[in-house]
C-alpha positions in Angstrom: 0.0 0.0 0.0 1.3 3.5 -0.9 2.0 6.1 1.7 -0.7 8.2 0.5 -3.2 5.4 0.5 -2.2 4.4 4.1 -2.6 7.9 5.3 -6.1 7.7 3.9 -6.7 4.6 5.8 -5.9 6.0 9.1 -7.9 9.2 8.6 -10.8 7.1 7.4 -10.6 5.0 10.8 -10.1 8.1 13.0 -12.4 10.6 11.6 -15.0 8.3 9.7 -14.0 9.4 6.2 -14.3 13.1 6.8 -12.6 16.2 8.6 -9.3 15.2 7.2 -8.3 18.9 7.8 -8.3 18.3 11.5 -5.3 15.8 11.3 -2.8 18.3 12.7 -3.1 20.4 15.8 -3.0 24.1 15.8 -0.7 24.5 19.0 2.7 23.4 17.5 5.4 26.0 18.8 3.0 28.7 20.1 2.5 27.1 23.5 -0.5 25.4 24.7 -3.9 26.4 23.3 -7.0 25.2 25.2 -10.0 23.7 23.5 -12.6 26.6 23.0 -15.9 26.3 24.6 -18.7 26.2 21.8 -22.4 26.1 22.1 -22.9 23.2 19.6 -20.0 21.1 20.7 -22.2 18.2 21.2 -23.2 18.4 17.6 -19.6 18.2 16.2 -17.5 15.1 15.5 -17.3 12.7 18.3 -15.1 9.7 18.0 -15.3 7.9 21.3 -17.3 7.9 24.5 -17.2 5.7 27.7 -19.7 5.1 30.5 -18.4 6.0 33.9 -19.3 5.9 37.6 -20.6 9.3 37.2 -22.2 9.2 33.7 -20.3 9.3 30.5 -17.4 11.2 28.9 -17.0 11.8 25.3 -14.1 13.1 23.0 -13.8 14.4 19.4 -12.9 17.3 17.2 -11.1 20.5 18.4 -10.0 18.8 21.7 -13.6 18.7 22.8 -14.3 16.7 25.9 -18.0 16.4 26.7 -19.5 15.2 30.0 -23.0 14.0 31.1 -24.7 12.6 34.1 -28.1 11.9 32.6 -27.4 11.3 28.9 -29.8 14.2 28.1 -27.6 17.3 28.7 -23.8 17.2 27.6 -21.5 20.0 28.8 -17.9 20.8 27.9 -15.1 20.1 30.2 -13.8 23.3 32.0 -10.2 23.0 30.9 -8.6 20.9 28.0 -5.0 21.8 27.0 -5.3 20.9 23.1 -7.2 21.7 20.0 -6.1 18.4 18.4 -8.8 16.0 17.5 -9.3 13.4 20.2 -9.8 9.9 19.1 -10.2 7.8 22.2 -10.8 8.0 26.0 -10.6 5.6 28.9 -11.4 5.9 32.7 -10.4 4.0 35.9 -12.5 5.5 38.6 -12.2 9.4 38.6 -9.0 9.2 36.6 -9.1 9.5 32.7 -6.9 9.5 29.8 -7.7 10.8 26.3 -5.5 10.5 23.2 -5.5 11.7 19.7 -3.9 13.5 16.7 -0.4 15.2 17.1 0.4 12.2 19.5 -1.3 14.0 22.3 -2.1 12.2 25.7 -4.2 14.1 28.1 -4.9 13.1 31.9 -7.9 14.1 34.3 -8.0 13.5 38.0 -11.5 15.0 38.6 -13.9 12.8 36.5 -13.1 14.6 33.4 -13.7 18.1 34.6 -10.2 19.4 34.0 -7.2 17.9 32.1 -3.4 18.2 32.0 -1.2 17.2 29.0 1.1 14.2 29.5 2.6 13.8 26.1 2.6 15.8 22.9 4.6 15.1 19.6 3.1 16.8 16.7 6.2 16.4 14.5 5.8 12.7 14.6 2.6 13.0 12.6 1.4 9.8 14.3 -2.1 10.1 15.8 -3.0 7.8 18.6 -6.1 5.7 17.8 -6.8 4.1 21.2 -5.9 4.1 24.9 -6.5 1.5 27.5 -5.8 1.5 31.1 -5.8 -1.8 33.2 -5.6 0.2 36.5 -4.6 3.6 37.6 -0.9 2.9 36.8 -0.8 0.5 33.8 -1.7 2.0 30.4 -1.3 1.4 26.8 -1.7 3.8 23.7 -1.6 2.7 20.2 -1.8 4.6 16.9 -0.6 5.1 13.2 2.5 3.7 11.7 3.1 1.0 14.4 2.9 3.5 17.4 2.8 1.8 20.6 3.6 3.4 24.0 3.2 2.2 27.7 3.3 3.5 31.0 3.3 2.0 34.5 3.0 5.2 36.7 -0.3 6.6 35.5 1.1 8.4 32.6 3.6 10.5 34.5 6.2 9.1 32.0 5.4 7.2 28.7 7.7 4.7 27.1 7.8 4.5 23.2 8.3 0.7 22.7 9.5 1.1 19.1 6.2 -0.7 18.0 4.8 -4.1 17.9 6.1 -5.4 14.4 9.6 -5.0 13.5 9.0 -5.8 9.8 6.1 -3.5 9.2 4.5 -0.1 10.3 0.9 -0.8 10.0 -1.7 1.3 11.6 -2.7 0.0 15.1 -6.4 0.8 15.6 -7.6 -0.7 18.9 -6.1 -2.5 21.9 -7.8 -5.0 24.2 -6.7 -7.0 27.2 -8.9 -10.2 27.1 -9.9 -12.6 29.8 -7.7 -15.3 28.2 -4.6 -13.2 29.5 -3.7 -12.1 26.0 -3.5 -8.6 24.7 -4.9 -8.0 21.2 -4.4 -5.3 18.8 -6.8 -4.8 15.8 -4.7 -3.3 12.8 -4.9 -2.6 9.2 -4.3 -5.1 6.4 -6.4 -7.8 8.1 -3.8 -8.2 10.9 -4.2 -8.9 14.6 -1.4 -8.7 17.0 -1.4 -10.9 20.2 0.8 -10.8 23.3 0.9 -12.6 26.4 2.8 -9.8 28.4 2.3 -6.5 26.3 5.9 -6.6 25.2 6.5 -9.2 22.6 3.9 -9.7 19.9 2.7 -12.3 17.4 1.6 -11.2 14.1 -1.8 -12.9 12.9 -3.2 -12.8 9.3 -6.8 -13.0 9.2 -8.6 -14.6 6.2 -9.3 -10.9 5.0 -7.0 -8.2 4.1 -9.2 -5.2 5.1 -8.5 -3.0 8.0 -9.8 -4.2 11.5 -10.8 -1.1 13.5 -12.0 -2.6 16.9 -11.6 -5.5 19.3 -14.0 -6.5 22.1 -14.3 -9.1 24.6 -17.5 -10.5 23.2 -18.1 -13.1 25.8 -16.1 -15.1 28.3 -13.5 -16.8 26.4 -14.5 -15.0 23.1 -12.6 -12.2 21.5 -14.2 -10.3 18.4 -12.5 -8.1 15.9 -14.5 -5.9 13.3 -13.8 -3.4 10.6 -14.0 -2.7 7.0 -17.1 -3.6 5.0 -18.8 -5.3 7.9 -16.1 -7.9 8.2 -15.8 -9.4 11.7 -13.8 -12.5 13.1 -13.8 -14.3 16.5 -11.5 -16.6 18.3 -12.2 -18.9 21.3 -8.7 -20.4 21.5 -6.7 -17.6 22.5 -6.0 -16.2 19.1 -4.8 -19.5 17.6 -7.7 -19.6 15.2 -10.2 -17.2 13.9 -13.5 -17.7 12.2 -15.7 -15.2 10.3 -18.8 -13.8 12.0 -22.0 -12.6 9.9 -22.6 -9.0 11.0 -25.4 -8.7 8.6 -24.0 -5.6 6.8 -21.4 -4.7 4.3 -21.0 -1.1 5.8 -17.6 -0.6 7.6 -17.9 -0.9 11.4 -15.8 1.7 13.2 -16.6 1.2 17.0 -18.5 -1.3 19.4 -19.4 -2.0 22.9 -20.6 -4.8 24.9 -23.6 -3.6 26.9 -24.7 -4.9 30.4 -26.4 -8.3 29.6 -24.0 -9.3 26.8 -25.5 -7.6 23.9 -23.0 -6.2 21.5 -23.5 -3.0 19.4 -21.2 -2.3 16.6 -21.7 1.1 14.7 -20.4 2.3 11.5 -20.7 4.0 8.1 -24.0 5.4 6.6 -26.0 5.3 10.1 -25.6 1.6 10.2 -25.4 -0.3 13.5 -25.7 -4.0 14.3 -26.9 -5.6 17.6 -26.3 -9.1 18.8 -27.9 -11.7 20.8 -26.3 -11.8 24.3 -22.8 -13.1 23.7 -22.6 -12.1 20.1 -23.9 -15.4 18.5 -26.1 -13.7 15.9 -26.4 -10.1 14.8 -29.1 -8.0 13.2 -28.5 -4.8 11.1 -30.2 -1.5 11.5 -29.8 1.9 10.0 -30.7 5.3 11.6 -32.7 7.5 9.4 -30.2 10.2 9.2 -27.7 8.0 7.6 -24.7 9.7 8.9 -21.3 7.8 9.8 -21.4 6.6 13.5 -18.3 5.9 15.7 -20.2 4.0 18.5 -23.0 3.8 21.1 -23.6 4.0 24.7 -26.6 2.7 26.7 -28.3 5.6 28.7 -29.5 5.2 32.2 -33.0 4.8 30.8 -31.9 1.7 28.8 -32.0 3.3 25.3 -28.9 3.6 22.9 -27.1 6.9 22.4 -25.2 7.0 19.2 -22.4 9.4 18.5 -20.2 10.2 15.3 -20.0 12.8 12.6 -22.8 14.9 13.7 -22.1 14.7 17.4 -24.1 12.9 19.9 -27.7 11.9 19.0 -30.8 11.6 21.0 -31.8 8.2 22.7 -32.9 5.4 20.3 -34.5 2.1 20.9 -32.4 -0.9 19.9 -34.7 -1.9 16.9 -34.7 -0.4 13.4 -34.7 -1.2 9.7 -31.8 -1.3 7.3 
């Protein structure tokens, strides 16, 4: 794949095929510029959101961080020291980490209200795509061109590992620590990387060469990866073998979540989302009427789905629908 094609691939995964102009931050050498407070921030690009003990936190364009306690009203975080697009967020208790373009890593100690910058390297031109913390100390961040960084002190310092694949520099889109003890990274070119310790990695070629954008613990002992054109694969033997999963759609799937009770929701292009039976044995495809690309979904306190993506955070929806 050419450099131009691979850059297009990473932007497609990170920004759902739009807003390529946001790929680089505006801070550069002018000192820290904080995210501006905007009245329609919850209607602009949102790329990730996570449920927390106190509601939910979402991140997206212009360094926006959005908070809610009731899934009805969303407000911007008070202080976010970046205007770079944020692509992923994770929380452990009241501590949170967000990552994004310009290789930025942010940290919050107050449930997302205010943030500090832990890492920033715009000259690398390697956006982070995902972040995962196992506890308040151990964290992992992955991104474009084999970017893989770790911390064992809550992000006070981050170690650049040099990547997971010495022979390639594929984009690393999502990282998961599964209940089988293995780490999994969903990557481009139909690759999954597996590690028992988070340090040495095996490269696994799926029976499909399109990009995988997400990885989930689908059920006890079962790991699911999903991505381009609705393709998905699962393993039940620690990554030794992978079998295809029929998602019921050929729309690319960018984000997913396992809801309480075991139902899986995968969301993607054209307003498409698919829901599973508990455990992910069978999927049914649906489509939102607006048809805008989706990055993922949360379940609200009232039990409905709340989708987010290109047009921000939408209203609550039932889990049914027509494709």
